[in-house]
C-alpha positions in Angstrom: 5.0 170.8 71.2 2.7 172.9 73.7 2.1 173.5 77.2 0.8 170.8 78.9 -2.5 170.9 80.5 -2.8 170.8 84.1 -4.6 167.8 84.4 -4.3 164.9 82.8 -7.7 163.5 80.9 -7.1 160.2 79.7 -11.1 160.7 77.2 -9.4 163.5 75.6 -6.0 161.7 73.9 -7.5 158.3 74.1 -9.1 158.6 70.7 -7.2 161.4 69.1 -4.3 159.1 69.8 -5.7 155.7 67.9 -7.1 157.0 65.2 -3.8 159.5 63.7 -2.2 156.1 64.7 -4.4 153.6 62.2 -4.7 156.7 59.4 -1.4 156.8 59.0 -0.7 152.8 59.2 1.1 152.9 62.0 0.6 149.8 63.3 2.4 148.2 59.9 4.5 150.4 59.4 6.7 149.5 55.8 9.9 147.8 56.7 11.1 146.2 54.2 14.1 143.5 55.3 13.3 144.3 58.9 12.9 140.8 60.9 9.6 139.7 61.2 7.7 138.8 64.0 3.9 137.7 64.1 1.5 137.1 66.6 -2.4 136.3 66.3 -5.3 137.1 67.9 -8.0 134.7 69.2 -10.5 135.4 67.0 -13.6 136.8 69.6 -16.8 135.8 68.2 -18.6 138.2 65.7 -21.0 138.6 67.8 -19.1 139.3 70.9 -18.0 142.5 73.5 -14.9 143.0 75.2 -15.3 141.5 78.5 -12.4 141.4 81.2 -11.0 137.9 80.2 -10.8 139.6 75.9 -8.6 142.7 77.6 -6.1 141.1 80.1 -5.5 139.0 76.8 -5.2 141.2 74.3 -3.0 143.8 76.4 -1.0 141.3 77.4 -0.6 140.8 73.1 0.0 144.3 72.5 2.7 144.8 75.0 4.8 141.9 72.4 3.8 143.9 69.9 4.2 147.2 70.4 7.6 146.1 72.4 9.0 144.6 68.8 7.7 147.1 66.7 9.9 149.4 69.1 12.8 147.0 68.9 12.7 147.6 64.9 10.4 144.7 64.4 8.5 144.4 61.1 6.1 143.1 63.9 2.3 141.9 62.4 -0.2 142.0 64.6 -2.9 139.8 62.8 -6.8 141.0 63.3 -9.8 138.8 63.2 -13.8 137.2 63.8 -14.8 133.8 64.1 -18.2 133.6 62.9 -20.0 131.5 65.8 -22.1 128.8 64.5 -24.3 128.3 67.1 -24.2 132.4 68.9 -24.6 134.0 65.3 -27.2 131.6 64.8 -28.6 132.3 67.5 -28.8 135.8 67.4 -30.1 136.4 64.5 -33.2 134.0 65.2 -33.9 136.2 68.1 -34.3 139.4 66.3 -36.4 137.4 63.7 -38.8 136.1 66.7 -39.6 139.1 67.4 -40.8 140.1 64.2 -43.1 136.4 64.3 -40.5 134.6 61.7 -38.7 131.8 61.8 -35.6 130.4 60.4 -37.7 127.4 58.7 -39.9 130.0 57.3 -36.2 130.6 54.9 -34.5 129.0 53.1 -31.3 127.8 53.4 -29.3 130.7 51.5 -32.2 132.7 52.1 -31.6 132.5 56.6 -27.7 132.4 55.8 -28.5 136.2 53.6 -30.0 137.0 56.9 -27.2 136.9 58.9 -24.3 137.8 56.0 -27.1 141.8 56.7 -26.5 141.2 60.2 -22.7 141.1 60.1 -22.8 144.2 58.3 -24.3 146.3 60.2 -23.9 145.0 63.8 -20.8 142.1 63.2 -18.1 144.9 64.5 -18.9 146.3 68.1 -16.4 144.2 69.4 -13.2 146.0 66.9 -14.6 149.1 68.1 -14.2 148.1 71.6 -10.5 146.6 70.7 -9.8 150.0 69.2 -10.3 151.3 72.9 -8.5 149.0 74.6 -5.7 150.5 72.2 -4.9 147.0 70.2 -2.2 148.3 67.6 -3.8 145.3 65.0 -3.5 144.8 61.4 -6.6 146.5 60.9 -5.5 146.5 56.9 -5.7 142.9 56.3 -8.6 142.0 58.9 -10.0 138.6 58.5 -13.2 136.9 59.0 -13.5 133.1 58.9 -16.4 132.8 56.5 -14.4 135.1 53.5 -14.2 133.0 50.9 -10.1 133.0 51.3 -10.5 131.5 54.7 -13.3 129.4 54.0 -11.4 127.6 50.1 -9.0 126.4 53.1 -11.4 125.0 55.6 -13.1 122.9 53.0 -9.5 121.4 51.3 -8.6 120.7 55.0 -11.7 118.5 55.4 -11.0 117.0 52.2 -7.1 115.9 52.5 -8.4 115.3 55.7 -10.6 112.6 54.5 -8.9 111.6 51.6 -5.3 110.5 54.3 -8.1 108.2 55.9 -8.3 111.3 59.1 -11.3 112.4 58.8 -14.8 109.9 59.1 -18.3 109.8 59.9 -19.4 107.1 62.2 -22.1 107.0 64.8 -21.1 107.8 68.3 -22.6 109.3 71.6 -22.2 113.4 71.6 -23.3 116.3 74.0 -26.7 117.1 72.6 -28.0 119.9 72.8 -32.2 119.8 72.5 -32.8 123.4 72.7 -30.4 123.7 69.6 -31.0 121.2 68.1 -27.2 120.0 67.3 -24.6 118.6 68.6 -21.9 120.6 71.0 -18.1 120.7 72.3 -17.5 120.7 75.7 -16.9 123.7 76.4 -19.8 125.2 75.8 -21.8 123.0 78.5 -21.9 124.0 82.0 -21.9 121.9 84.4 -24.8 123.1 87.3 -25.3 121.7 90.7 -29.5 120.6 90.7 -31.6 118.8 92.9 -32.5 115.1 92.6 -32.7 111.8 93.4 -31.3 108.3 93.7 -33.6 105.8 92.9 -33.0 102.1 93.3 -34.8 99.5 91.2 -35.3 96.3 91.4 -34.6 93.8 88.1 -35.6 90.2 88.3 -33.6 87.4 86.6 -35.1 86.2 83.5 -34.2 82.4 85.0 -36.9 83.2 88.4 -34.2 83.0 90.4 -33.6 86.2 91.8 -33.2 89.9 91.6 -30.4 91.5 91.3 -31.0 96.0 92.4 -29.2 98.8 90.7 -29.4 102.1 91.3 -29.4 105.5 88.8 -30.4 109.7 88.8 -31.8 109.3 85.7 -34.5 106.3 85.7 -36.8 107.1 82.7 -33.6 105.9 80.7 -33.9 102.5 81.8 -35.7 101.8 78.6 -33.2 102.0 76.6 -30.4 99.3 79.0 -28.4 97.0 76.8 -27.0 95.3 79.9 -25.5 95.6 83.9 -22.5 95.1 85.1 -21.0 94.5 88.4 -17.4 94.4 89.1 -15.7 91.4 88.0 -14.4 90.4 91.9 -17.3 91.4 93.5 -18.5 88.5 95.4 -21.8 89.6 95.9 -22.2 89.1 91.7 -20.4 86.3 91.1 -22.6 84.0 90.3 -25.2 86.1 88.1 -22.6 86.8 85.5 -23.5 85.5 82.0 -27.4 85.5 83.1 -29.9 87.4 81.4 -32.2 89.9 83.3 -35.4 90.9 82.1 -35.7 94.7 82.4 -39.4 95.7 83.9 -41.6 97.5 81.9 -39.7 97.1 78.7 -39.0 92.6 79.0 -36.2 93.0 77.1 -33.5 90.6 77.5 -30.2 92.7 79.1 -27.5 90.4 80.6 -25.6 90.9 83.8 -21.8 91.8 82.3 -18.3 91.8 84.4 -17.0 95.0 83.9 -14.2 97.7 86.0 -16.7 100.3 85.8 -19.1 99.5 88.3 -17.9 100.3 91.5 -19.1 97.6 94.8 -18.4 100.5 97.4 -21.3 102.4 95.2 -24.7 102.4 96.0 -25.0 99.1 95.4 -22.5 97.9 93.0 -25.1 97.2 90.2 -24.9 99.5 87.2 -27.9 100.1 84.7 -26.3 100.6 81.6 -27.4 102.9 78.8 -24.6 102.9 76.2 -26.6 105.5 73.9 -27.3 107.7 77.0 -24.3 108.5 79.0 -20.9 108.5 77.8 -19.1 106.3 80.2 -22.1 103.2 79.7 -21.3 103.9 76.2 -17.8 102.7 76.8 -18.4 99.9 78.8 -21.3 98.6 76.2 -17.8 98.8 73.5 -15.7 96.7 75.8 -18.9 94.6 75.8 -19.2 93.6 72.3 -21.6 96.6 71.1 -21.4 98.0 68.3 -22.9 102.0 68.3 -25.1 101.1 65.3 -26.8 97.7 67.6 -27.2 100.6 70.9 -30.9 101.7 71.6 -31.6 105.2 71.6 -34.9 105.9 73.3 -35.1 110.1 72.7 -35.3 112.1 69.7 -33.8 115.6 68.5 -36.0 117.2 71.3 -35.4 115.1 73.9 -38.6 113.0 74.1 -39.3 110.3 74.0 -39.2 107.6 71.2 -39.2 104.4 69.7 -36.2 102.0 70.2 -34.9 100.0 67.3 -36.1 96.6 68.7 -39.6 98.3 69.2 -40.2 97.2 73.1 -40.9 100.6 74.6 -44.5 100.8 75.2 -46.8 103.0 73.6 -48.2 105.1 76.7 -44.3 106.9 77.5 -43.7 107.8 73.4 -43.0 111.3 72.9 -42.9 111.9 76.4 -40.4 114.9 77.9 -37.1 113.2 79.4 -39.3 115.1 82.9 -42.7 113.2 82.3 -40.9 110.0 81.1 -39.4 110.3 84.2 -42.6 110.8 86.6 -44.3 107.9 84.1 -41.6 105.5 84.6 -40.6 106.1 88.3 -44.8 105.4 89.4 -44.9 102.5 86.6 -41.9 100.7 88.9 -43.6 101.7 91.2 -46.8 100.2 90.6 -44.8 97.3 89.7 -43.5 97.5 93.1 -39.5 96.8 91.8 -39.1 100.3 92.9 -36.9 99.9 96.4 -37.6 102.1 99.1 -35.5 104.7 100.7 -36.1 105.1 104.6 -35.3 107.7 106.0 -33.6 108.4 109.1 -36.5 109.2 111.0 -37.5 105.7 109.2 -40.2 107.3 106.9 -40.4 105.5 103.2 -39.6 107.9 100.2 -39.0 106.9 96.7 -36.2 107.7 96.2 -33.0 109.3 98.4 -32.3 112.9 97.6 -29.2 113.7 96.2 -27.6 116.9 94.8 -26.9 116.1 91.2 -23.6 117.4 89.2 -26.2 117.9 85.5 -24.5 119.7 82.2 -25.9 121.9 80.8 -25.5 124.2 77.6 -24.5 127.5 78.0 -26.8 129.0 75.5 -29.3 128.0 75.0 -29.9 126.4 78.6 -31.5 123.2 78.3 -30.0 120.0 80.0 -27.1 118.5 78.1 -28.3 114.9 76.7 -25.9 112.4 75.9 -27.4 111.3 71.9 -26.0 108.2 69.9 -26.2 110.0 66.2 -24.0 110.0 63.3 -21.7 112.7 63.0 -18.4 113.8 61.5 -15.0 112.7 63.6 -11.1 114.0 63.2 -8.8 111.1 64.1 -7.6 113.3 67.4 -4.6 110.7 68.1 -3.0 110.6 64.8 -3.2 114.0 64.6 -1.8 114.6 68.4 1.4 112.5 67.7 3.8 115.7 66.1 1.9 118.1 68.1 3.1 116.3 71.4 6.8 115.8 69.9 6.9 119.5 69.8 6.4 120.0 73.2 8.3 117.6 74.2 11.5 118.1 72.6 11.1 121.9 73.2 10.0 123.0 69.4 6.4 124.7 71.2 7.5 126.1 74.4 4.4 126.3 76.7 4.5 129.4 79.5 4.5 128.9 82.4 5.6 124.7 82.0 3.5 123.8 84.6 0.8 123.2 82.6 2.9 120.7 80.2 1.4 117.9 82.4 -1.8 118.8 81.9 -1.3 119.2 78.5 0.0 115.8 77.6 -2.3 114.0 80.3 -4.9 114.8 77.3 -3.5 114.9 74.4 -2.0 111.0 75.9 -5.7 110.2 75.9 -7.3 112.0 73.1 -10.6 110.9 72.2 -12.0 111.0 68.4 -13.0 115.1 67.6 -16.6 115.3 66.9 -16.7 118.4 64.1 -20.5 118.5 62.6 -22.8 121.0 63.8 -26.5 120.6 62.7 -26.7 124.2 62.0 -27.3 126.6 59.6 -24.2 129.2 59.9 -21.2 128.1 59.1 -19.0 126.1 56.7 -21.3 123.4 55.4 -19.4 120.5 55.3 -17.8 118.9 51.7 -19.6 115.7 51.5 -22.2 114.5 49.5 -25.0 111.7 49.8 -26.5 109.0 46.8 -29.8 107.2 48.3 -27.4 104.5 50.0 -26.3 107.0 51.8 -22.8 106.9 50.4 -20.8 109.4 50.9 -18.7 111.1 49.1 -16.2 114.3 49.9 -15.2 116.9 47.7 -14.7 120.9 47.8 -17.5 121.2 45.1 -20.4 119.4 43.8 -18.9 118.7 39.9 -16.1 116.8 42.0 -18.6 114.8 44.1 -20.9 114.0 41.1 -17.5 113.2 38.9 -16.8 110.2 42.4 -20.6 108.9 42.5 -21.0 108.9 38.4 -23.3 109.9 36.5 -26.8 110.3 36.9 -26.5 109.5 40.8 -28.6 111.7 42.5 -26.7 113.6 45.5 -27.6 115.5 48.6 -25.6 117.9 50.4 -24.8 117.2 54.1 -27.1 119.9 55.6 -24.4 120.0 58.9 -22.0 122.7 59.2 -18.3 122.3 60.5 -17.7 123.3 64.0 -16.1 126.8 64.7 -12.8 124.4 66.3 -12.4 123.2 63.0 -12.1 126.1 61.9 -10.0 128.4 63.6 -7.9 125.5 64.2 -6.3 126.9 61.2 -5.9 130.9 62.2 -2.2 130.8 61.9 -1.6 129.6 58.1 -5.1 130.2 56.7 -5.2 134.1 57.9 -1.4 134.3 55.6 -3.5 133.2 52.4 -2.7 129.7 52.6 -3.4 127.3 50.3 -3.3 130.5 47.7 0.1 131.0 49.7 2.1 127.5 49.1 5.2 129.4 50.3 6.1 126.9 53.6 7.1 130.0 55.8 3.8 132.1 54.3 7.0 134.8 53.9 8.5 134.6 57.3 5.2 135.1 59.2 4.6 131.0 59.8 5.5 130.2 62.4 4.0 132.4 63.9 6.3 133.9 67.3 4.3 133.6 70.4 0.4 132.9 70.7 -1.5 134.4 74.3 -4.6 132.2 75.7 -6.4 131.8 78.5 -6.1 128.7 79.7 -10.0 127.4 79.4 -8.7 127.3 75.7 -6.1 124.8 75.8 -7.0 122.2 74.3 -9.8 123.1 71.9 -8.3 125.9 70.3 -4.1 125.9 70.8 -3.7 122.2 70.4 -6.5 121.6 67.7 -4.4 124.6 66.2 -0.9 122.6 66.6 -2.2 119.3 65.6 -4.0 121.3 62.3 -0.3 123.3 61.5 1.6 120.6 62.4 -0.1 118.2 59.8 -0.1 120.8 56.7 2.5 123.8 57.7 5.1 120.9 58.6 6.0 123.1 61.4 4.5 124.4 64.7 2.0 126.7 64.3 3.8 129.1 67.5 7.3 128.9 68.9 5.7 129.9 72.3 2.3 129.2 74.1 1.4 131.8 76.6 -1.2 130.9 79.4 -2.8 133.7 80.9 -5.0 133.1 83.5 -8.5 133.6 84.3 -10.0 137.4 85.7 -12.4 136.6 89.0 -14.1 138.9 90.9 -12.8 140.9 94.2 -12.9 137.4 96.3 -11.4 135.1 94.0 -14.9 134.0 92.4 -15.4 133.0 89.1 -17.3 135.8 87.2 -20.6 135.0 85.2 -23.6 137.2 84.2 -25.9 134.4 86.8 -23.8 136.3 90.1 -23.9 139.4 89.3 -20.1 139.8 89.6 -19.0 140.6 86.0 -17.3 143.5 85.1 -17.0 146.3 82.4 -13.9 146.8 81.0 -15.4 149.8 79.2 -16.7 151.0 82.0 -13.6 151.5 83.9 -12.3 152.5 80.8 -14.7 155.7 80.6 -13.7 156.0 84.7 -9.7 155.9 84.7 -8.7 155.5 81.4 -7.8 152.6 79.1 -3.6 153.1 80.0 -4.8 152.1 83.3 -6.5 149.4 83.0 -3.9 147.8 80.5 -1.3 148.7 83.4 -3.3 146.8 85.9 -3.7 143.9 83.2 -0.1 143.9 83.4 1.1 144.2 86.5 -1.3 141.8 87.7 -0.3 138.9 85.2 1.7 136.6 87.1 2.6 133.5 84.5 -1.0 131.9 84.2 -2.2 133.0 87.9 -5.6 134.1 88.5 -6.0 137.9 88.5 -8.1 139.2 91.2 -10.2 142.5 89.9 -9.6 145.0 92.3 -11.0 148.5 90.5 -8.8 150.4 93.3 -5.8 149.4 92.0 -6.6 150.3 89.0 -7.4 153.7 90.2 -4.1 153.7 91.6 -2.6 153.1 88.1 -4.4 156.3 87.2 -2.8 158.4 89.8 0.7 156.8 88.4 -0.3 158.2 85.3 -1.3 161.1 86.5 2.5 161.2 88.2 4.3 160.6 85.6 1.9 163.6 84.0 2.9 166.3 86.3 7.1 165.5 86.3 6.5 166.1 82.6 4.3 169.1 83.5 7.3 169.8 85.9 10.6 169.4 83.3 8.2 171.4 81.0 8.5 174.1 83.3 11.9 174.3 84.1 13.5 174.0 80.5 13.6 169.9 80.1 12.7 169.2 76.8 12.4 165.8 74.6 16.4 164.7 74.3 18.7 165.1 70.8 20.7 161.4 71.3 19.6 158.2 71.7 22.9 157.6 73.9 23.0 159.0 77.5 24.3 162.4 77.2 27.6 162.6 79.0 27.1 163.3 83.0 30.0 164.9 85.7 27.4 165.6 88.0 26.8 162.2 91.2 23.1 162.8 90.7 22.9 162.9 87.2 25.2 159.5 86.6 22.7 157.7 89.0 19.5 158.1 87.3 21.4 157.0 83.8 22.6 153.8 85.9 19.2 153.5 87.0 17.7 154.0 83.7 19.4 151.6 82.2 19.1 148.9 85.1 14.9 149.4 84.9 15.3 148.6 80.8 17.2 145.9 81.4 14.8 144.0 84.0 12.0 145.3 81.4 13.7 143.9 78.5 14.7 140.6 80.6 11.2 140.0 82.0 9.5 140.5 78.5 12.3 138.2 77.3 10.7 135.5 80.2 6.8 136.8 79.9 7.5 137.8 83.1 4.5 140.9 82.8 4.3 140.9 86.1 8.2 142.3 87.2 8.1 144.3 83.4 5.5 146.4 84.4 6.5 146.7 88.3 10.4 147.4 87.4 8.7 150.8 85.0 7.0 151.7 87.8 9.1 151.4 90.4 11.6 153.0 88.6 8.9 156.0 87.6 7.7 156.6 90.5 10.5 156.0 93.6 13.9 156.6 92.0 12.5 159.3 89.0 9.6 161.6 90.2 10.1 161.2 94.1 13.4 161.2 93.9 15.7 162.9 91.3 13.2 165.1 90.4 13.5 166.4 94.1 16.9 166.0 94.6 17.9 167.7 91.4 15.2 171.2 92.1 17.4 174.5 92.3 20.3 173.3 90.9 19.0 172.3 86.9 22.1 173.5 84.7 22.6 172.5 81.5 23.4 168.9 81.7 20.9 168.5 83.9 18.5 168.9 81.7 19.9 167.0 78.9 20.2 164.4 81.0 16.7 164.4 82.9 15.2 164.3 78.8 17.6 161.7 77.6 15.7 159.6 81.1 12.3 161.1 80.2 12.0 159.8 76.6 13.7 156.3 78.4 10.9 156.0 80.5 8.3 157.5 77.6 9.4 154.5 75.1 10.1 151.4 77.6 6.5 152.7 79.9 5.2 152.8 76.1 3.6 149.0 75.2 1.8 148.8 78.6 0.1 153.0 78.2 0.2 153.9 74.4 -1.7 156.6 74.9 -0.8 159.4 78.1 2.8 157.9 76.6 2.6 159.6 72.9 1.0 162.5 74.1 3.6 163.5 76.4 6.7 162.1 73.5 4.9 165.2 71.3 4.5 167.2 74.1 8.2 167.8 75.3 9.7 168.4 71.9 9.3 168.1 67.9 9.5 164.8 66.9 10.2 163.9 63.4 7.9 160.1 64.1 5.2 159.4 66.3 7.0 157.0 69.8 4.7 153.9 68.5 7.6 153.5 66.2 10.5 154.8 68.4 13.6 153.0 68.9 13.8 150.8 71.8 16.6 151.6 74.2 19.7 149.9 74.4 20.6 149.4 77.7 25.1 150.2 78.0 25.8 148.5 81.6 29.2 150.8 80.7 26.8 153.9 81.5 26.6 152.9 84.8 29.1 154.2 87.6 28.9 152.2 91.1 30.1 155.4 92.6 27.2 157.7 92.1 25.1 154.9 92.5 26.6 154.7 96.1 26.5 158.1 96.6 23.0 158.4 95.8 21.8 155.6 97.5 23.1 157.2 100.9 21.9 160.2 100.4 18.3 158.5 99.7 18.7 156.5 103.1 20.4 159.8 105.1 17.1 161.9 104.5 15.2 158.9 104.5 16.1 158.0 107.6 16.0 161.6 109.1 12.1 162.2 107.4 10.8 158.8 109.0 12.0 159.3 112.5 10.6 163.4 112.3 7.3 161.9 111.2 7.7 159.4 113.9 8.8 161.9 116.8 6.0 164.1 115.6 8.4 167.2 114.9 6.8 169.6 113.1 7.1 169.8 109.7 8.7 172.9 108.9 10.9 172.8 112.5 14.8 173.1 111.1 17.0 171.3 113.3 20.8 171.3 114.3 22.4 168.0 113.8 26.0 166.5 114.4 27.9 163.3 113.4 29.6 160.8 115.1 31.5 158.5 113.9 31.7 160.1 110.2 34.5 158.1 107.9 36.2 160.2 105.4 34.0 159.1 102.4 30.9 160.2 104.6 32.7 163.4 105.4 33.1 163.8 101.9 29.8 163.3 100.6 28.2 165.7 103.8 30.1 168.7 102.1 29.0 167.1 98.9 25.3 167.6 99.3 24.9 169.9 102.2 23.0 172.0 100.4 20.6 168.9 99.5 20.3 168.3 102.5 19.7 171.2 103.7 16.8 171.0 101.7 15.5 167.9 101.8 15.8 166.5 105.7 15.9 169.8 107.2 18.6 169.4 109.3 21.9 172.0 109.8 25.2 171.3 110.8 25.2 172.6 114.5 25.1 172.9 118.3 23.4 169.5 120.0 22.6 169.7 123.4 19.5 168.2 125.5 17.7 165.7 124.0 18.0 164.0 120.6 17.4 161.1 118.1 19.5 159.7 117.1 19.6 157.8 113.1 22.4 155.6 112.1 23.0 155.4 108.3 26.7 153.0 107.4 29.0 154.2 110.4 28.1 156.8 111.0 25.8 158.3 113.8 23.7 161.1 113.0 22.6 163.3 116.4 19.6 165.8 115.8 18.2 167.9 118.8 14.9 168.0 119.6 14.7 170.1 123.0 13.3 172.5 121.7 10.6 171.2 119.0 8.9 168.7 121.3 8.5 167.6 124.8 10.6 164.4 125.2 9.2 163.1 128.6 5.4 163.4 126.9 6.5 162.1 123.7 8.9 158.6 125.3 4.9 158.5 127.1 2.9 158.6 123.6 5.2 156.2 121.8 5.0 154.0 124.8 1.7 153.5 125.3 1.5 152.6 121.1 4.1 149.9 121.7 1.6 148.2 123.8 -1.2 148.8 121.9 0.4 147.6 119.2 1.4 144.0 120.9 -1.3 144.3 123.3 -3.3 143.9 119.6 -0.6 141.3 117.6 -0.6 139.5 120.5 -4.5 139.0 120.4 -4.2 137.7 116.3 -1.6 135.4 117.1 -3.5 133.3 119.3 -6.6 133.2 117.6 -3.7 132.4 114.1 -2.5 129.2 117.0 -5.8 128.0 117.5 -6.5 125.2 114.9 -10.3 125.4 116.2 -9.9 129.6 114.8 -8.4 128.0 111.6 -9.6 125.3 110.5 -13.3 126.7 110.9 -13.4 130.5 109.8 -13.4 131.5 106.6 -11.0 131.7 104.0 -10.5 135.3 104.3 -10.8 135.9 108.1 -8.2 133.9 108.7 -6.5 135.6 106.0 -7.5 139.0 107.4 -6.6 138.1 110.2 -3.0 137.6 109.4 -3.0 140.4 107.2 -3.7 142.5 111.0 -1.0 140.8 112.7 1.4 141.3 110.3 0.7 145.2 110.5 0.2 144.9 114.3 3.9 143.0 114.4 4.9 145.7 112.1 3.8 148.9 113.7 5.1 147.7 116.9 8.7 147.2 115.7 8.4 150.2 114.0 7.6 152.6 116.8 10.1 150.4 119.1 12.8 152.1 117.5 11.6 155.5 117.0 11.4 155.1 121.0 15.2 153.6 121.0 16.2 156.3 119.0 15.6 158.8 121.8 18.8 160.4 123.3 
């Protein structure tokens, strides 16, 4: 216990308390027999650094974890990092490039050893940053997806799925990143608008009976065309269905096929089909009876033109990049007279029509992603998805907010095979070995694979590694020691109580955890899935480095403290809606922390310390009864809100209680009358505030907890208060509510009428009932002190204030010029009404609402509301003048 400094300095307390908690094992206190409560952290990339999305996600998890710990549960927050195959390999290869080295200068084992060296030196940056945020994670048991135990679980799952026929090798289209030389997931594809062109090409029918014109944004892929599709009901082409086309340049014979993918209203209504290089075309080809192994591939791993299986691409095109190939193909088509020119509005001919094209890029490599036909390993996601769908339908897994269910079902019910192989060196190498004929032997060890193949059969291990989403899908149970731990509940830790994640990884991670967890553990991986929104820039735009509108959470912590940033995140998180970043609000919550600090200093200076009881002290004064009741109602509100995952409502409930009721009113009301009862009540209420606020603002609350009284335990392991409604006394609450309304109305009236702050004014009351008369007597000293009015003779000009049935007439004649005040108010009302009506005119003009920028319309609405309220307030002030 020590005297609090005058100034609240977050930096001075944050690192001290975090080190204390961690060093003393307080994130996972020994609680034998306590109810287990578990949450797993979405493992951040080992290459990562804390971004604003991490700050939101981890703040919400920490609030729930600290709340569960305070509730007496054996709260476990599992922490770890993901090996991040592509990202980590890129980081290490960049470092090697600085030394003029390439990955291929080393053996695979040598390169992997270099990655482990990098992890040991630089891979812990984000874990240190999570500590800065105040995350109370179980660091003593930190996990990594490439740990030996976790890796064993990954191999076992792969082998088991293969044995069960749920994992297989297949030739399909994938998102191929030519820069990285690997397949990538949809999540790693970034779509950008690129200025492109729309070409039309005449394809001649092989029998010489005519031509069919196709439109395309990628003319170079015609080198691998295998069909032209038309809609079966398109009358223009009905007679052509089944005929052969002789493809320009290659001379390949391809059929005209009927497929509803062809939209008669788009382009010419005829679509070139290149199943080896377009996802839609791949499906059209399959419907037309083409087998994946027969589909033509015209690109190599670097996206350069390669010879197709039929050998029909002319040598002049081989080896060209896709960009150069496009130019060469267009030139050849033009020379052959089969390119249909585009005529612009001025009648000028061009080779193609300008178009803005939605183009996929690799989010890390920055190169254009190619759909590429290749052999990969796939998981039968459709079969694994069924139990997960049923779990959400039955309520075994609760999605919050519930509005995500429709999206979840739509995706899961139409799920495609999941490509789980990546062409990298860093990651879990696929446990499959091939013989000379290409037969795969899948096993956890090479010896087991050799036993399958037979003695003397030479085997070569698959060089690919597994997609990191495959390994992270095992996170809720592999982090608990599975498969060594065969207890289906993993010691009461499975299923987890809740998972918190951004909605953007609902399918990439959350759904896959459901699939794998239910398949291998025969139970859901978590009972509740809470999906939060994105943190956006102040104008609502998505944050991106290229736009330069990202926000560094560590910079905000340096400036305002971790508690202020955390409280902002909680207060703004409204069940999945996106959050607009607002630094002024973060600053406002720093001011909130400062207000609590100063209130604690006031208490300390007046002999108010920590409470010695969990139950509220006995109270006789109405103001003390009132604050006890308000504290209990605030605790109930926070409990209810957290139970419903309404982080904003929970934060708002404790904020309003601390700022408005405790600091602004209670401490004002007790000034000058702090007796022993009041000290006990104030100390008890302040303790409740610190405990309930702790999950949101852990640092300042722990500091104040120890400053206010000698304690036998830290706040982080204190007892969450029991909100006993029996301690709420309605009569006391009604009296203090009346007192606050009276003082507020008088103060408001004084301010609006420009009464000097120091002036003491006489008042008289009319129509007051017996209860009001009694309240006036009991609270006379407080009313005189806070409203600066005294009972007395009232004559001349007055201001009238009505509270319930009573009218209070306050004499003004001696302190303001009533006539001048009436004139001032009338002018101010007229000005406010003029602005209000002008803004209303703009908002009622459809032209303005439709054509103006949304932010301009929003500002006009806000200004209109402000001016309307101002006019109403000033009119009320004028009406008070007697």
